[in-house]
N, C-alpha and C positions, 0 to 999 in steps of 0.2 A: 160783624164779619170775622173779627179776631177770634171770638168765642167759637164760631163755626169751624175755623181752621184748627184750633186747638183740639176740638173734639173729633174732627174728621181725620186729621193726620195720623193718629195712632191706628185707626181702622184701616187706612190705606197701607200702612207699614205691615200690619198683621196679615192682610190679604196678600200682599206681595211675598211675604215670607212663606205663607201657606202654599202659594202657587209654585214657588221655586223648588224644583226637585233635582237632586243630584242624579246624573246618569248612572245606570246600573253598572256595577263592577263586573267585568267579564273575566273569569278565571280560565286561562287556557288549559286544555286537557293535555298536560305534558307529564311524562314519567313512565314507569313500568306498571302495567295493569294486568290483572289476572281475573278471569271470570268465565261466564257461560255464554256461549253462542247458541242461539236457537233458530232453526228454520222450520216454518210451518207451511205446509202445502196442502191445499184443499183440492181433491179430485171430484169434479162435478158428476162424472159418470157413476162413481161409487158412493158419492156423498160421504166420504171419509177424509179425515185429516191425517196427514203423515207428518210426524214430528221428528226432527233430528237435532241432537244436542252434542256439543263438544266443549271441552275445557280448553281455553286458549290463553296465551300470554301475548299481550300487545305492548310494544314499546313505541311511544310517540315522543319524538325529539325534534326540537325546532331546527336543528342543523342536519340531522341524519334522516329525517322523515319518519316513516313508521315501519315496523317489522312485526309479522305475526308468526308465532311458533305455538307448539302445544300439540293437541290431538289432530294431526295432519291426515288421519284416515278419513275425516269428514269435512275438513276445511283446509284449503290450500295454505301452506306456509308461503308467505309472500312479503314483499317490501315495496316501498315507493314513497311518493310525496303525499302530503296532506295540506289542506287549506281549511280554515275555520272562520266563522263569524259567531255572533251571539246565539244562533239557533241551529246552524247546520255545520256539518263537517264533511269534507269531501276527501276521498282517498283516490289516488291515482296509482294503480298497481303497475310496477315495472318488472315483475317476475318473468323470467324467460321460461319457455316450455310449459305454459299454463295448461292445466288439466281441465277440460270443459265440463267434466262430470262432477267437479267439486266447486264449492262456493269460494269466491275470491272477495277479499275486502276491497271493494272498488265502487266508486260512484258517490252519490250524495245521500247523506243520512241526516235525519233530525236527531239532535242530541240535547242532553242535559248533563251538567257537571257541577257538583257542589264542592269540589276540592278533594274529595275522596271517592265518590261514586260517579262513574261515567256510564251513561246509558245512551245507546244510539240504535236507531232502527230505520228500516225502510220497507216499503211494500212495492214490489215491482209490478204486480198485477193484483186483481181482486183475490186471486187464489194463492199468492206466494208472498211471504213476509220473512224478514230477517231481523233479529234483535240480538244485541250484545249488552250484557250487564257485567261491568268490569269494576273492580276495586283497585285503587292505587296501592301499590306494594311498598 
């Protein structure tokens, strides 16, 4: 029995060590970002894609929230609060006098962030999608 325990115990220790995984480290997307916003809209009647691009600056701060500046001819300059978890980021736009014909950074987006490259996107319908590819400045 002693021999069985001596041989079996190291195997148990190795299995326990192999099964133990550290939780993933989540890096919060905070800082000054610059990059490209893209809106893609598909019109079923014409079977054509309409693409709109704009260069934006986005500041994301734990205390101040977020602020969007840059090419405001195609995307609304805005500010508000943000919330995040490991896979999604939510923006709550508080801008007064919103322009309905321009895109606002508002709602829930799926995102990835590696410490320098922040990418987030959402599709509001089968025919409309928004994506942001931003680099930390």
